[in-house]
NUTIDREN-757100 format. One record per residue (C-alpha): x negated, y negated, z. Coordinates in Angstrom, 2 decimals, m for minus. Last residue first. Layout:
[[X Y Z]];
...
***
This chain:
[[m101.10 m146.17 101.17]];
[[m104.56 m147.14 101.46]];
[[m106.01 m144.81 99.37]];
[[m104.09 m145.88 96.32]];
[[m105.08 m149.42 96.75]];
[[m108.75 m148.36 96.76]];
[[m108.50 m145.85 94.02]];
[[m106.47 m148.66 91.54]];
[[m109.12 m151.62 92.55]];
[[m111.98 m149.07 91.04]];
[[m114.89 m148.57 93.51]];
[[m117.70 m150.80 93.17]];
[[m120.63 m149.63 94.77]];
[[m119.91 m146.03 94.02]];
[[m119.19 m146.84 90.40]];
[[m122.22 m149.17 89.94]];
[[m124.24 m146.14 90.93]];
[[m122.63 m143.76 88.72]];
[[m123.07 m146.23 85.53]];
[[m126.87 m146.64 86.96]];
[[m127.42 m142.74 86.83]];
[[m125.69 m142.69 83.60]];
[[m128.14 m145.51 82.36]];
[[m131.04 m143.85 83.51]];
[[m130.21 m140.27 82.12]];
[[m129.32 m141.79 78.92]];
[[m132.91 m143.45 78.69]];
[[m134.60 m140.21 79.68]];
[[m132.75 m138.48 77.12]];
[[m133.56 m140.66 74.60]];
[[m137.04 m140.68 75.12]];
[[m137.17 m136.85 75.52]];
[[m135.30 m136.53 71.95]];
[[m137.70 m138.83 70.22]];
[[m140.44 m136.85 71.50]];
[[m139.22 m133.56 70.81]];
[[m138.86 m135.07 67.31]];
[[m142.35 m136.03 66.89]];
[[m143.59 m132.55 68.54]];
[[m141.41 m130.67 65.97]];
[[m142.59 m132.86 62.80]];
[[m140.38 m134.93 61.04]];
[[m141.23 m135.19 57.49]];
[[m143.46 m132.11 57.37]];
[[m141.06 m130.01 59.03]];
[[m142.13 m127.18 60.85]];
[[m142.40 m123.94 59.17]];
[[m139.35 m121.73 59.40]];
[[m137.42 m119.40 62.02]];
[[m135.40 m117.06 60.11]];
[[m131.27 m117.28 59.29]];
[[m130.28 m114.85 56.74]];
[[m128.06 m116.01 54.30]];
[[m129.26 m113.70 51.15]];
[[m131.28 m116.85 49.71]];
[[m133.04 m117.49 52.88]];
[[m131.76 m119.17 55.63]];
[[m133.80 m121.74 57.77]];
[[m134.06 m122.40 61.32]];
[[m136.54 m125.32 62.34]];
[[m137.59 m124.74 66.20]];
[[m137.47 m127.96 68.46]];
[[m138.76 m127.32 71.93]];
[[m137.56 m129.09 74.91]];
[[m138.82 m129.06 78.54]];
[[m136.13 m129.30 81.06]];
[[m135.62 m132.54 83.23]];
[[m131.86 m132.63 82.56]];
[[m130.82 m130.34 79.46]];
[[m127.25 m130.95 80.14]];
[[m128.22 m134.72 79.04]];
[[m129.11 m133.56 75.46]];
[[m125.68 m131.14 75.59]];
[[m123.53 m133.93 77.04]];
[[m124.72 m136.46 74.45]];
[[m124.09 m133.87 71.51]];
[[m120.51 m133.24 72.87]];
[[m119.64 m137.28 73.44]];
[[m120.99 m138.08 69.74]];
[[m120.80 m141.63 68.63]];
[[m123.67 m142.81 70.99]];
[[m125.83 m139.79 70.79]];
[[m125.50 m139.80 67.11]];
[[m126.60 m143.45 66.83]];
[[m129.19 m142.88 69.08]];
[[m130.52 m139.91 66.96]];
[[m130.15 m142.08 63.58]];
[[m132.13 m144.92 65.24]];
[[m135.14 m142.46 66.24]];
[[m134.94 m141.24 62.50]];
[[m135.24 m144.89 61.46]];
[[m138.26 m145.27 63.73]];
[[m139.74 m142.02 62.60]];
[[m139.42 m143.33 58.76]];
[[m140.97 m146.41 59.77]];
[[m143.94 m144.55 61.62]];
[[m144.34 m142.68 58.02]];
[[m143.08 m139.10 57.38]];
[[m141.74 m140.10 54.09]];
[[m143.01 m143.27 52.68]];
[[m140.71 m146.09 52.82]];
[[m138.09 m147.92 50.51]];
[[m135.63 m150.14 51.69]];
[[m132.47 m151.22 50.13]];
[[m130.59 m149.45 53.02]];
[[m132.37 m146.23 52.63]];
[[m134.77 m145.16 50.00]];
[[m137.27 m142.68 50.89]];
[[m140.42 m142.14 49.50]];
[[m142.91 m139.18 49.04]];
[[m139.92 m136.83 47.20]];
[[m140.54 m133.39 47.02]];
[[m138.57 m132.35 43.67]];
[[m135.92 m129.02 44.15]];
[[m137.03 m125.67 42.90]];
[[m137.22 m124.42 46.58]];
[[m133.85 m125.97 47.35]];
[[m131.94 m124.56 44.32]];
[[m130.46 m121.30 45.98]];
[[m129.92 m122.98 49.34]];
[[m128.17 m125.76 48.15]];
[[m125.89 m123.53 46.15]];
[[m125.26 m121.27 48.94]];
[[m123.95 m124.06 51.10]];
[[m124.32 m127.52 50.08]];
[[m124.86 m129.36 47.10]];
[[m124.53 m133.13 46.32]];
[[m127.81 m134.22 46.47]];
[[m128.93 m131.52 43.97]];
[[m128.23 m133.21 40.94]];
[[m129.57 m136.89 42.08]];
[[m133.01 m135.31 43.21]];
[[m133.16 m133.94 39.53]];
[[m133.42 m130.07 38.83]];
[[m137.18 m128.99 37.36]];
[[m136.50 m127.26 33.92]];
[[m140.01 m127.96 32.59]];
[[m139.55 m131.85 33.05]];
[[m136.07 m132.97 33.73]];
[[m132.93 m130.90 34.96]];
[[m129.20 m131.64 35.32]];
[[m127.71 m128.96 37.61]];
[[m124.13 m127.95 37.10]];
[[m122.79 m125.39 39.64]];
***
């Protein structure tokens, strides 16, 4: 693992960005915290309303693209959701960590609830449309 350093042994953000697994766990506490995020040419404050909107867009994309994630979210039906941050220590043990300062648990859960509500409504609407307009093949095969 080669890490570029600047200013008194602090690793550069670019050098830690590609790490994963135990290398990422070991270096994370030394990684610099950024006050801003740059995404698609836009720079915005970490934890800002814009950052939260971008998180919502990312979650919407995830649930649109990943059927397993969408089914898991819809499977919670009307239950309360709780978000706990899981962290790994240097030994690899998982424990519940402190809440995120960038996307706090209450914000994350509100985003999930909003998206889940919309998905539940759209899935009910789709089901209602199917029952009102049966597929032509189904109605033809039932008349035979």
